C-alpha positions in Angstrom: 105.1 8.8 112.4 104.0 10.9 115.0 100.1 10.6 114.9 97.9 9.2 117.7 94.5 8.7 117.1 91.2 8.1 119.4 87.5 7.1 117.9 84.8 7.6 120.2 81.4 5.5 120.4 80.3 8.7 119.5 82.4 8.9 116.1 84.1 11.7 117.7 88.1 11.6 116.6 90.6 12.8 118.8 93.9 13.3 117.8 97.4 14.2 119.4 101.0 13.8 118.7 103.0 10.8 120.2 105.8 13.0 120.9 103.2 14.9 123.3 104.2 11.5 125.4 107.8 10.6 126.2 107.2 7.1 126.8 105.0 6.7 123.7 107.4 9.0 121.4 110.3 6.4 122.3 108.3 3.3 122.0 108.9 0.9 119.0 105.8 0.3 116.8 105.7 -3.3 118.2 105.4 -1.6 121.7 102.9 0.6 120.5 100.9 -2.1 119.0 100.5 -3.8 122.4 97.9 -1.8 124.0 94.5 -2.4 126.0 91.4 -0.8 127.0 91.1 -0.2 130.5 88.8 1.5 132.9 85.4 0.3 131.3 86.9 1.8 127.9 87.8 5.2 129.2 91.7 4.9 129.1 94.5 3.0 127.3 97.5 0.7 128.7 100.7 0.0 127.0 101.8 -2.7 129.8 105.3 -3.0 128.1 106.0 0.9 128.2 104.5 1.2 131.3 102.0 3.9 130.3 98.4 4.8 131.0 96.5 7.2 129.5 92.9 8.1 130.2 90.4 9.7 128.1 90.5 13.2 130.4 94.5 13.0 130.2 94.7 12.6 126.6 92.4 15.7 125.8 94.1 17.8 128.3 97.5 16.9 127.0 96.5 17.2 123.5 95.2 20.9 124.2 98.0 22.1 126.1 100.6 20.7 123.9 98.9 22.1 120.8 98.8 25.7 122.7 102.2 25.5 123.6 103.0 25.0 120.0 101.0 27.7 119.0 102.5 30.0 121.4 106.0 28.9 120.1 105.1 29.6 116.4 105.5 25.6 115.6 101.8 25.4 114.5 98.7 28.0 113.5 96.5 28.7 115.7 92.6 27.9 115.5 91.9 31.9 114.1 95.2 31.9 111.7 
């Protein structure tokens, strides 16, 4: 499984690949399940992995990594 989903309070669903985040990519299922919201709900912390991810960082990483996959031909673009 290589999917990270965030469901926002407005109903929006954001998705990215776990493999886009090195510490999460190497984590076990048990480590991934050990998370908590931080910063008033605008971030996620995986304490056992020493990994924090803000909503802003998630969105930025997701779009940058998707653009790189499109440029490398590993994923179709929006208009393909």
